LUMPA-626788 format. One record per residue (C-alpha): z, x, y; residue number from 1. Coordinates in nm, 4 decimals, padded with zeros to 6 digits, m for minus. Each point is the difference from the previous one (the first is absolute). Example, Ala and Ser with C-alpha at 12.3 -4.5 7.8 and 13.67 -1.06 7.14 Angstrom:
// residues 2
          z          x          y   seq
    00.7800    01.2300   m00.4500     1
   m00.0660    00.1370    00.3440     2
***
This chain:
// residues 129
          z          x          y   seq
   m02.7595    01.5817    02.7792     1
    00.3452    00.0685    00.0227     2
    00.2771    00.0604   m00.2852     3
    00.2173   m00.2745   m00.0058     4
    00.3002    00.2511    00.0122     5
   m00.1109    00.1028    00.3456     6
    00.1028   m00.3377    00.1207     7
    00.3240   m00.0627    00.1910     8
    00.2981   m00.0197   m00.2027     9
    00.1594   m00.3204   m00.0880    10
    00.3958   m00.0347    00.0317    11
    00.1721    00.0443   m00.3638    12
    00.0798   m00.3260   m00.1304    13
    00.3692   m00.0458   m00.1292    14
   m00.0530   m00.2397   m00.2637    15
    00.1337    00.1142   m00.3145    16
   m00.2663   m00.0294   m00.2853    17
    00.1317   m00.1578   m00.3118    18
    00.0810   m00.3496   m00.1128    19
    00.3082   m00.1456    00.1463    20
    00.2231   m00.2532   m00.1447    21
   m00.0625    00.1551   m00.3583    22
    00.3490    00.1366   m00.0578    23
    00.1572   m00.1051   m00.3482    24
   m00.3026   m00.2369   m00.0492    25
   m00.0970   m00.0280   m00.3529    26
   m00.3824    00.0791   m00.0659    27
   m00.2375    00.0070   m00.2856    28
   m00.3337    00.2190    00.0491    29
   m00.2651    00.0417   m00.2147    30
   m00.2356    00.3105    00.0000    31
    00.2847    00.1928    00.1473    32
   m00.1140    00.3527   m00.1138    33
   m00.2219    00.1087    00.2202    34
   m00.2500   m00.1163    00.3245    35
    00.0937   m00.3086    00.1532    36
    00.2824   m00.1406   m00.2496    37
    00.1925    00.3797    00.0241    38
   m00.0093   m00.0204    00.3781    39
    00.1402   m00.3310    00.0163    40
    00.2328    00.0867   m00.2737    41
    00.1188    00.2914    00.2058    42
    00.0197   m00.2154    00.3194    43
    00.2081   m00.2234   m00.1545    44
    00.2552    00.2510   m00.1502    45
    00.0402    00.1705    00.3462    46
    00.0675   m00.3152    00.1475    47
    00.2709   m00.0380   m00.2204    48
   m00.1263   m00.2625   m00.2692    49
    00.0765   m00.0211   m00.3340    50
   m00.3841    00.0330   m00.1950    51
   m00.1304   m00.0928   m00.3571    52
   m00.3657    00.1632   m00.0814    53
   m00.2225    00.0122   m00.2534    54
   m00.3123    00.1885   m00.0624    55
   m00.2668    00.0678   m00.2943    56
    00.1324    00.4029   m00.0625    57
    00.3382    00.1495   m00.0317    58
   m00.1044    00.3201    00.1618    59
   m00.0660   m00.1633    00.3494    60
    00.3172   m00.1921   m00.0161    61
    00.2189    00.3292   m00.1147    62
   m00.1662    00.1950    00.2964    63
    00.1221   m00.2807    00.2288    64
    00.3405   m00.0265   m00.1515    65
    00.0650    00.3952    00.0348    66
   m00.1517    00.0335    00.3429    67
    00.2518   m00.2645    00.1578    68
    00.3658    00.1081    00.1068    69
    00.2658   m00.1105   m00.2376    70
    00.1137   m00.3046    00.2480    71
   m00.3303   m00.1072   m00.0076    72
   m00.0853    00.0450   m00.3970    73
    00.3356   m00.1817   m00.0469    74
   m00.1658   m00.3297    00.1404    75
   m00.3184    00.0427   m00.1932    76
   m00.0941   m00.1504   m00.3543    77
   m00.3098    00.1013   m00.1442    78
   m00.1913   m00.1130   m00.3164    79
   m00.3422    00.1067   m00.1232    80
   m00.1712   m00.2945   m00.0811    81
   m00.3571   m00.1916    00.0228    82
    00.0590   m00.3186    00.2219    83
   m00.3138   m00.1346   m00.1704    84
    00.1657   m00.0216   m00.3499    85
    00.1301   m00.3401   m00.0517    86
    00.3523   m00.0563    00.0905    87
    00.0607    00.4074    00.1146    88
    00.0403   m00.1006    00.3545    89
    00.2088   m00.2950   m00.0423    90
    00.2370    00.1996   m00.2338    91
    00.0163    00.2854    00.2674    92
    00.0827   m00.2359    00.2996    93
    00.2694   m00.1479   m00.2356    94
    00.1355    00.3473   m00.0668    95
   m00.0160    00.0545    00.3478    96
    00.2328   m00.2840    00.1134    97
    00.2302    00.0551   m00.2621    98
    00.0663    00.3631    00.1353    99
   m00.0318   m00.0792    00.3944   100
    00.0849   m00.3691   m00.0207   101
   m00.2107   m00.3012    00.1826   102
   m00.3563    00.1804    00.1115   103
   m00.0844   m00.0574    00.3486   104
   m00.3627    00.0708   m00.0292   105
   m00.2563    00.1402   m00.1953   106
   m00.3072    00.2207    00.0931   107
   m00.2738    00.0285   m00.2270   108
   m00.2094    00.2881    00.0386   109
   m00.3404   m00.1347   m00.1464   110
   m00.2942    00.2317   m00.0810   111
    00.1198    00.3454    00.1345   112
   m00.2671    00.2450    00.0370   113
   m00.2573   m00.2961   m00.1429   114
   m00.0120   m00.1070    00.3792   115
    00.2625   m00.2778   m00.0627   116
    00.2624   m00.0804    00.2293   117
    00.3555   m00.1680    00.0405   118
    00.1765   m00.3152    00.0082   119
    00.3506   m00.0771    00.1083   120
    00.1729   m00.2829   m00.1297   121
    00.3558   m00.1463    00.0098   122
    00.2166    00.0257   m00.3017   123
   m00.0352   m00.3684   m00.0035   124
   m00.3395   m00.0584    00.0055   125
   m00.0253    00.2618   m00.2940   126
    00.2659   m00.2025   m00.1939   127
   m00.2090   m00.3415    00.0531   128
   m00.3003    00.1522   m00.1482   129
***
């Protein structure tokens, strides 16, 4: 049985990694201090989006903020909160819209290390719920 690295080389793909079309979009991401949520926050910021994120711990949010270049940090809003507490997420989304303007989307990273996933929804759908 051969090693997969011993096979023929494939041509390099010239597809840019990222989330094209996100420049200047305004997005809320829950659970953004680690794991999948953090990755989504970093990708959105790298693509030029304005991002509001929340998580249950100040330390993770502070570490995220400190690790970003100044230009990305300026487009990030963070708040430590538990989205399961009644009204907290709604208040955060409202505060995010006040800072950035009308939101373009909400990405809810559900469950994190407890085996959850994520759900992306349009901001209009969020307002309707």
